[in-house]
C-alpha positions in Angstrom: 77.8 49.4 104.5 75.4 51.4 102.3 78.1 52.3 99.8 79.4 48.7 99.8 75.9 47.4 99.1 75.4 49.8 96.2 78.7 48.9 94.6 78.0 45.2 95.1 75.0 45.4 92.8 77.2 46.0 89.8 79.8 43.5 90.9 77.2 40.7 91.3 75.8 41.4 87.8 79.3 40.9 86.6 79.7 37.7 88.6 82.6 39.2 90.6 81.7 37.5 93.8 85.2 37.6 95.3 85.3 41.3 94.9 81.9 41.6 96.7 83.3 39.5 99.6 86.4 41.8 99.9 84.2 44.9 99.7 81.9 43.7 102.5 84.8 42.7 104.7 86.3 46.2 104.3 83.0 47.8 105.1 82.6 45.8 108.3 86.1 46.3 109.5 85.9 50.1 109.0 83.7 50.3 112.0 86.0 48.3 114.2 88.5 49.8 116.7 92.2 49.8 115.5 93.3 48.9 119.1 94.3 45.4 119.8 94.0 46.0 123.5 96.2 47.0 126.5 99.6 45.4 126.3 100.4 45.1 130.0 104.1 45.9 129.8 104.3 48.0 126.6 101.4 50.2 127.6 102.2 50.4 131.4 102.4 54.2 131.5 98.7 54.4 130.4 97.6 52.8 133.7 99.0 55.6 135.8 97.3 58.4 133.9 94.1 59.4 135.7 91.1 59.1 133.3 88.6 62.0 133.0 85.5 60.4 134.4 83.3 63.6 134.6 80.7 62.3 137.0 77.3 64.0 137.6 77.1 64.8 141.3 74.2 63.2 143.3 74.3 66.3 145.6 74.6 63.9 148.5 77.9 64.6 150.2 78.2 61.1 151.8 77.8 59.4 148.4 79.9 61.8 146.3 82.8 61.2 148.7 86.1 60.4 146.9 86.2 56.9 148.4 82.7 56.0 147.4 81.3 57.5 144.1 84.2 59.8 143.7 82.1 62.8 142.6 78.9 61.1 141.6 77.6 58.7 138.9 80.0 58.5 136.0 79.3 58.8 132.3 78.2 55.4 130.9 77.1 54.1 134.3 73.7 52.9 135.5 72.5 53.7 139.0 69.5 52.1 140.6 67.4 53.0 143.6 65.6 49.9 145.2 62.7 50.1 147.6 59.4 48.6 148.6 56.1 50.0 147.3 55.6 53.5 148.7 59.1 53.8 150.2 59.9 56.9 148.3 62.0 55.8 145.2 60.4 58.4 142.9 61.1 61.1 145.4 64.8 60.1 145.6 65.0 60.2 141.7 63.5 63.7 141.7 66.0 64.7 144.4 68.9 63.4 142.3 67.6 65.3 139.3 67.1 68.6 141.2 70.5 68.3 142.8 72.0 68.0 139.3 70.2 71.1 138.2 71.6 73.0 141.2 75.1 72.5 139.8 74.1 73.6 136.3 73.5 70.1 134.8 70.8 69.4 132.2 68.4 66.7 133.1 65.9 64.5 131.2 63.4 62.8 133.5 61.3 60.0 132.0 58.2 59.1 134.0 56.1 55.9 133.4 53.7 56.4 136.3 53.1 60.0 137.2 52.1 62.8 134.7 54.6 65.3 133.5 52.8 68.0 135.5 52.9 66.0 138.7 56.6 65.3 138.4 57.2 69.0 137.6 55.5 70.0 140.8 57.8 67.7 142.8 60.7 69.4 141.2 59.2 72.8 142.1 58.8 71.6 145.7 62.4 70.3 146.0 64.0 73.3 144.4 62.0 76.0 146.3 61.1 74.2 149.5 57.4 74.8 149.1 55.4 71.6 150.0 54.0 69.9 146.9 50.5 70.3 148.1 51.0 74.1 148.3 52.9 74.7 145.0 49.8 75.7 143.0 48.5 78.0 145.7 51.9 79.7 146.0 52.5 79.9 142.3 53.9 83.5 142.4 56.3 82.7 145.2 57.5 79.5 143.4 58.2 81.3 140.1 59.8 84.2 141.8 62.2 81.9 143.6 63.7 80.8 140.3 64.8 84.4 139.6 67.6 84.0 142.2 68.7 80.6 141.1 71.2 79.4 138.4 69.9 76.1 137.4 70.4 73.6 134.6 67.6 72.8 132.2 65.0 70.1 132.8 62.8 68.2 130.3 60.1 65.8 131.7 58.7 63.2 129.3 55.9 60.8 130.1 55.4 57.4 128.5 52.7 54.8 129.4 53.9 51.7 131.3 55.1 48.7 129.2 55.3 50.9 126.1 58.7 52.7 126.3 61.9 50.8 125.7 65.6 51.9 125.7 65.1 52.5 121.9 62.2 54.9 122.7 64.4 56.9 125.0 67.3 56.8 122.5 65.0 58.3 119.8 63.7 61.0 122.1 67.3 61.9 123.2 68.2 62.3 119.5 65.2 64.5 118.9 66.3 66.7 121.8 69.8 66.8 120.4 68.4 68.2 117.1 66.9 71.0 119.1 70.2 71.7 120.8 69.5 70.1 124.2 72.1 67.7 125.6 71.5 66.2 129.0 74.2 65.5 131.6 72.1 62.9 133.3 69.0 60.9 132.5 66.4 59.7 135.0 64.0 56.8 134.3 61.1 56.2 136.7 61.2 53.3 136.5 62.9 50.5 134.5 60.8 47.6 135.9 57.8 48.8 133.9 59.7 49.4 130.6 59.5 47.1 127.6 62.6 45.2 126.3 63.5 45.0 122.6 62.8 41.2 122.7 59.9 39.7 124.6 60.6 36.7 126.8 58.3 34.2 128.4 60.2 34.6 131.6 59.8 38.0 133.2 63.2 37.8 134.9 64.9 37.5 131.6 63.0 40.4 130.1 63.8 42.6 133.1 67.5 41.8 132.9 67.4 42.7 129.2 65.8 46.1 130.0 68.6 46.9 132.4 71.2 45.7 130.0 69.7 47.9 127.2 69.6 50.9 129.5 73.2 50.5 130.5 74.1 50.1 126.8 72.3 53.4 126.1 74.3 55.1 128.9 77.5 53.9 127.4 76.4 54.8 123.8 75.3 58.4 124.8 78.1 58.7 127.3 75.8 59.9 130.1 74.9 58.5 133.5 71.4 57.0 133.9 69.5 56.7 137.2 66.5 54.4 137.5 64.5 52.6 140.2 63.6 49.0 141.0 60.7 47.5 142.9 61.7 45.5 146.0 60.2 42.1 146.6 57.5 41.4 149.2 60.0 40.8 152.0 61.6 44.2 151.4 58.5 45.9 153.0 59.5 44.5 156.4 63.3 44.3 155.9 65.6 46.2 158.2 67.9 46.8 155.3 67.2 46.1 151.6 70.0 44.4 149.8 70.6 43.1 146.3 68.7 39.9 147.1 65.6 42.0 147.7 65.4 43.2 144.1 62.2 41.6 142.7 62.0 39.1 139.9 65.5 39.2 138.5 69.0 39.2 140.2 70.3 40.1 136.8 69.2 43.7 137.4 71.7 43.9 140.3 74.4 42.3 138.1 74.0 44.9 135.4 73.8 48.2 137.5 77.0 49.9 138.4 75.6 51.5 141.6 72.7 50.1 143.6 71.3 52.0 146.6 68.2 51.1 148.6 65.7 52.9 150.8 64.0 50.8 153.6 61.1 52.2 155.5 58.8 50.0 157.6 55.1 51.0 157.7 55.5 52.2 161.3 58.3 54.5 160.3 56.6 56.3 157.4 54.7 58.7 159.6 57.9 59.9 161.2 59.9 60.0 158.0 62.6 57.7 159.4 64.4 55.4 157.0 67.7 53.6 156.1 69.7 54.4 153.0 72.0 51.5 152.1 74.8 51.5 149.4 74.4 47.9 148.3 76.7 47.9 145.3 79.4 50.2 143.9 81.8 49.2 141.2 84.0 52.3 141.7 84.5 52.3 145.4 83.3 51.3 148.9 79.9 49.8 149.4 78.0 48.0 152.2 77.5 51.3 154.0 74.3 52.2 155.8 73.0 55.8 156.5 70.1 56.7 158.8 68.0 59.2 156.9 64.9 61.3 157.2 62.5 61.4 154.2 60.4 64.5 153.5 58.0 63.3 150.8 56.2 66.7 150.8 59.4 68.2 149.3 61.0 65.1 147.7 64.0 65.6 150.0 66.2 63.3 152.0 68.4 64.3 155.0 71.2 62.3 156.4 70.9 62.2 160.2 74.5 61.8 161.1 77.8 62.4 159.4 79.3 59.0 160.4 77.9 56.1 158.4 77.4 52.7 159.9 78.5 49.2 158.9 75.7 46.8 158.1 76.4 44.7 161.2 76.4 47.7 163.6 73.3 49.1 161.9 71.3 45.9 162.3 72.5 45.6 166.0 71.3 49.2 166.6 68.0 48.5 164.9 67.4 45.4 167.0 68.2 47.3 170.2 65.7 50.0 169.1 63.0 47.3 168.4 63.6 45.7 171.9 63.3 49.1 173.5 60.0 49.8 171.8 58.7 46.4 172.9 59.7 47.0 176.5 58.0 50.4 176.5 54.8 49.0 175.0 54.8 46.2 177.6 55.4 48.7 180.4 52.5 50.7 179.2 50.2 47.7 179.0 51.1 46.5 182.5 50.5 50.0 183.9 47.1 50.2 182.3 46.3 46.7 183.7 47.4 47.9 187.2 45.2 51.0 187.0 42.2 48.9 186.0 
């Protein structure tokens, strides 16, 4: 386009407007794909050749299963962790980044809430097993632990809320590329407080655009991107958080390739109990619920059983547990009344 514009100056001065038109058409078409598409019968052999997807593992065996994510989040895909305030979304994102490092993958973690040092301590805690509150006091032990590990590289970059956009991240990734650093996965904590390229009066439209631009960035850079989304008010008391619980804009769920949710009621936080739900998955099975234990002191999540549950069975089990708790409480109350 630059060359065509430069040549057009001389052509316009000579009143050769038809030549300018042809020159510009040629410049525009040079960036277009030569392919006219997939001819269903002529190109049928291409459908039976397995494409190289090269996913980045989540490190969660249940998710990386061949019938679910088939190895992890693929290049050009957008994954989203949904949860209510304080549920542990940021801890899950740190865990995903740390698990990628364990298999030698390079990670860029963008934080729009916590400081770079605070996020770094969470990675220290996950990778070494030292509680986050003790990392600084056990500095020597933490640093020595890395001598026996073969890890991928990690870059943590902080931006203020409502300042960073997909373009901001694009420019930073290009700056890292000039320094020889190429990430295998990008983590953004979190997209709901990013800025879109075009401001909208309606928040839901702006949020949808943020997610669309993040996914476009994943496709352009050919890397997977994980982010998080705030659940709506009802998600705080929901047994299972679904796509309908994503706050403000359902367009976020439409754009993401993979959506997982973490539900933890206030009464469960002290015990670390929670439910991890695969709400959407373009590449395989979804609608699967896993009982989990969250260790926020180490930014880790443990699956409590190998067998997953269907949503109906899980809700039935949850209702039975709730009724059992109510019966036990009532029994305790009546016994106390009898004693008095």
